[in-house]
N, C-alpha and C positions, 0 to 999 in steps of 0.2 A: 394657751395663747399661741404657743409655738406650733402646736398641731394644726390649728386653724390656718395659720399662715402657710404651713406646708401643703395643705389641701388646696388652698387657693393658688399656690404657685404651680400645681400640677394640672389644673383645669385647661389652660390654653393648649398645652401639649397634647392632652387627651383628645381634645376636639379636632385638632389637626390630623391626628392619627385616624380618628374615626372617619373624618372626611375623606382622607386618602383611601381608606378601606372601601368606603361607599363608591368612590370614583373607580377603584379597581374592579369592584363587582359589576358596576354599570358597563365599564369597558368590556369586560369578559362577556356579559350578557349581550351587549350590543354586537360584539364580534360574532358571537354564536348565532344570534338572530340574523345578522347580515350573511353569514356563511350558509345558514339554513335557507334563507330566501334566495341566495345566489344558486345554491344547489337545486332548489325547487324550480327556479326559473330555467336552469340548464336542463333539468329533467323534463319539464314541460315542453321546452323547445325541441328536445330530442324526440319526445313522444309524438309531438305534432309533425316532425319531419318523418318519423317512421310511418305515421298514418298517411301522410301525403305520398310517401314512396309506395306504400301498399296500394293506395288509390290509383297512382300512376301506373303501376304494374297491372292492376285489374283493367284499367282503361286501355292499356296497350294490348292486352289479351283480347278484349272485346273488339278493338279495332282490327286486330289481325284476323279474327274470326269473321268479322263483317266483310273485310276485303276478300277473303277466300270465298265466301258465299256469294259475293257480288261477282267474282271472277267465274265461278262455276255456272252461273246463269248465262254466260256468253258461250254460245255453241259455234263451232266445235271448241273443245277445251284446248288451251295452250299451256302446257306445263313447263315451258322453257323459262319463263320469268314468273317468279312467285313474289307476292307482296313483301315489303321490307320497310322498316322505319328506323332511323337513327336520330336520337336527340329531338324527338317530337314533343312539343310543349303541351302540357295539360292546361286546358282552358281555365282562365281565372286563377291560375296558380303558378308558383315558381317551379313546380315539379315537372319532370319530363319522363319520357319512356322510349324504349327501343325494343324492337323485336326482329327475330329472324325465323324464317320457315325453311326447313331443310327438305330438299327433294328426296323422295323415297318411293319405291315401287308399291303397287297395290293401293294407292291413294291413302296411305298412312303417313302423315307428315309430322316429324318432331318439331316442336315450337319452343323457343326460348325467349322470355320477356324479362326486361329489367326496368324497374321504376326507380327514379332518383329524385331526392329532395334534400338539398343541402349536402351533408356528408353521409346521409343514410341511403341505402339501396335495398331494394326488394326484388328477388329473382323468382320467376315462375317457370317451371318446365312442364310441358304437357304434350299431348298428341292430338292432332286433328284427324278424325276418322270420317271417311265418306259413308253416308247412309242414304238409303233410298226412301221412297214414299212409305213402304210397308215396314213398320218397326214393331207393331203389335199384331196379335191375332185379329183384333178388331179395334178400331178407333172410331168412336161415335162422338161427334162434336157436342151434341145436345144431351142425349140420354142413352143409357145402355141397360138393358134388362137381361139378366141371366137367371133362369128359374126352371124348376120342374125337370130334374134328371138330365140337365145339360152336361156336356163334356167339352172342355177347351184344353188343348195341349199343343205340343209342337213335335215335329219330326223333320227329317231332311229327305227331300225327293232324290237327292244325289246318292243317298244310301239305299235306295230301292223303295219298294212299296211300303206303305204305312203298316206297322204291325211289329210285334215282338219287341226287340230292343230299340227299334226305330219308331218309337211311340211314347206317349206319356212323358215327353220332355218338357222342361219349364219354358214358359213364354209369358206374355202379359196381355191384358186387355186394358183399354184406357177410354176415358170419357171426360168431357168438360163438366159433367154434372157432379157437384161436390157431395151430393147425398146418395149417389148410386151404391147399391149393395147387391151381392149375389144372394138369391133366395132359393128355397127348396133344397132338395137333396142332390144337386148337381155337383160336379167336380171341376175345379179350375186348377191346373198345374201351373202355378206361377203367381204373378202379382195382379191385383186389381187397382189400377191407378185412377183416382178420382180428381176432379178439379184440375184436369190436365189439358192445357191449351197448346195448340199447334197452328202455325200459319200454313194453310194449304194453298197450293197453286190453283188458279182457275183452269178449267178444262173446257175446251170448245171442240166441236166436231170438225172434221177435215173440210176444207173448201176446195173449190176448183174441180176440174174434171178428174174422175167420173162421179164426184160426190155432189155436184151442183144440180143434177137433173135426176129425178126419180126413175128407177128401173121397175117400178110397180110393186106389187105385193106378192108374198109367197104364202099360199094357203094349201098345205099338203096333208092329205089324209091317206095313210097306208101307201104312199108313193115316195120312194127314196129319191134324194136329190144329191148332186155333187156340185160343190162350188170350187172353182180354181181362181187364180189371180185375176183372170179376165172377168170374173163375176163380182169383183170388188166394186162397191158403189153405194148409192143411196137407195133405200127401200122404204115403202110406206109402212109396212108391217110384215112380220114373219110369224106364221102360226103352223105348228107341227103337231100331228096326232098320229100315233102308231106308225111312225116312219123315222128314217134316218137322214140327217143332213151331214154329208161328208165334206170335210175341209181338206183339199188336196193342194198344197202349196201355201204361200203367204197371202192370206185373204184379209181384207179390211172391209167391214160393213158399217154403214151408217143408217140406222133404223129410226125414222122420225116418229113412228107409232110404237105399238107394243110388240114384244117378242115373247111368244107363248110356246111352251112345250108341255104336252100332257099325254097321258095314257101311253106309257112306254116309248116315248119319243127319245131320239138321241141326236146330239151334235157330236160327231166323231171327228177328231183331228188326227190325220195320218202322220206317220213319222216324217221328219224333215218338213213339217208344215206348221202353221200358226194361225190363230184367229185373233184379230183386234176388232172389238165391237164397240161402237158408239151408239148410244140409245137415248132418245128423247122421251120416249113413253115408258111404260111399265114393263117389267120382266117377271114372268111367272112360270116356274117349272114345278110340276107335281106328278104324282102317280108313277113313281120309280123312273121318271125321265132323268137323263144324264147329259152332262157336258164334259167332253175331254176325258172320258173314262178309259180310253184305249191306251194312250201313252202316259197319262197321269202326271204330266209335268205342268204345274200351275203357271210357270213363266210363259208358256206358249198359248195361254188363253187370257187375254187382257180385256176386261169389260169396263167401259167408262160411261158413267151416268151423266148425260149432258142436258137433262131436263130441268125444269124449274123446281123450286122447293115443293115437296110433297110427292115427288116421283117415288114409285114403290117397286121394290124387288121382293118377290116371295118365292121361297123354296120350302116345299112341304111334302108330306106323304112319301118319304124315302127318296126324294130327288137328290142327285149327287152332282157336285160341280168341282172340277179341278181347275182353279183359276184365281185371278185377283179381281176385286171389284173396287173401283175408285169412283165414288158417287157422293161428293160432299154435301149435296142438298137432298139426298134421297133417304127414304126409310126402308130398312132391310129387315125382313122377318125370316127366321129359320125355325121350323117347328115340325113336329110329328115325324121324327127320325130322319130328317134331312141331314145331309153331310156336305161340308165344304172343306176342301183341302187347298189352302192358299192363304188369303188375307182379305180383310174388308176395311174400307174407310168410307164412312157415311155420316149422315146427320143424326139419325136415330136407329138403334139396332135392338133386336130381340132374338135371343137364342133360348129356345124353351122346348119342353115336351119331347125329351130324348134326342134333340138335335145335337150334332157334333161339329165342332169347328177345330180343324187341325192346321196350325200355322206351319207353313213351310219355311224352315230356318234359312234356306238358301236365298230367300228374298231379302235378307239383311245385307247381302252383298249387292253392290250396284256399280254402275259406271258413271263417270262425270257427264256423259252425254244423255243419261236417262232423265226423264221428267221428274222433277221434285227432288233430285239429288242435292244434298247439302252436307256440310261438315259439322260435326259436333266435337265437343271437348272430352277427352278421356285421359286417364293416367295423370291427374293433376298433382304436382308437387311444388312446395314452396320452400324457399331458403331465406 
């Protein structure tokens, strides 16, 4: 009887102790969960701020690049004032960005960008480098075919004639075709870039005198001709056969029809001279005909295709060209041992049957006043 009473007397105290223990456990668990939730919320908030700061920095860099390329389109170039932003707001966000572009020679500009969101910051350092139209040995917007013993490489015309150590240097070819491949036993020294898009500037022939009135046609067979600055102007067509057209001085020609060179014909550019050719029709050079093979500086022979889509350029049967071709709507074919030293931009391109395309690396350098010059980002670093 005394034992039973003893047990009964201990029950209420045990229940209270147990209840207190449960309360303590719940308080500890609750505090832990609350701390975990608070920590998670703080981590999420910080992560969101870091992402916002990164987005702001990226947006700031894109804005800086946009403003620089907008500025370079205004001729002549004015480098006294460069774009700058401080505490610019990111749209639909509390984040902001700032950027500075530091003046530097040779059109190489250091850029510093800071993105901010809350207490978080993201810093980007890079360089804006000026590049010209020609960045690849060939860029074909639609399709590019390399096949049957082709050769594509790079050299530098400033280092002398092509050959020896000044040959077989790396370059790149590019096309918007995502499925393009090199075929056959040809050799490409460098990269084959596919699904590659670029915004190309429109090209129009010159207007006004002396390009608004035709000066007739040139059809020469075994009779040499010399053109000087006074012969610049518009021509209906130019056809050369077994003869030489000598360019003496700075000459600009606008040919509304075809330009043909066949059977050992030459377009020879003399020292201290240059040829700028705008052509609406087709251009065909074959049978060991050549353009600019005397001084061999591709920068002194610029060819612009200004015809409609489907315009054709054909170089075959050991024809040789030292120059650049910018013809975004044209189809260009090099075949049967043709050689081109310079660069090509076109719609469709084919280099085949022992044809050789040698990119002149000096074309990578340009001036802010050149057509198609724009800035690109290099040396990207994040902090």
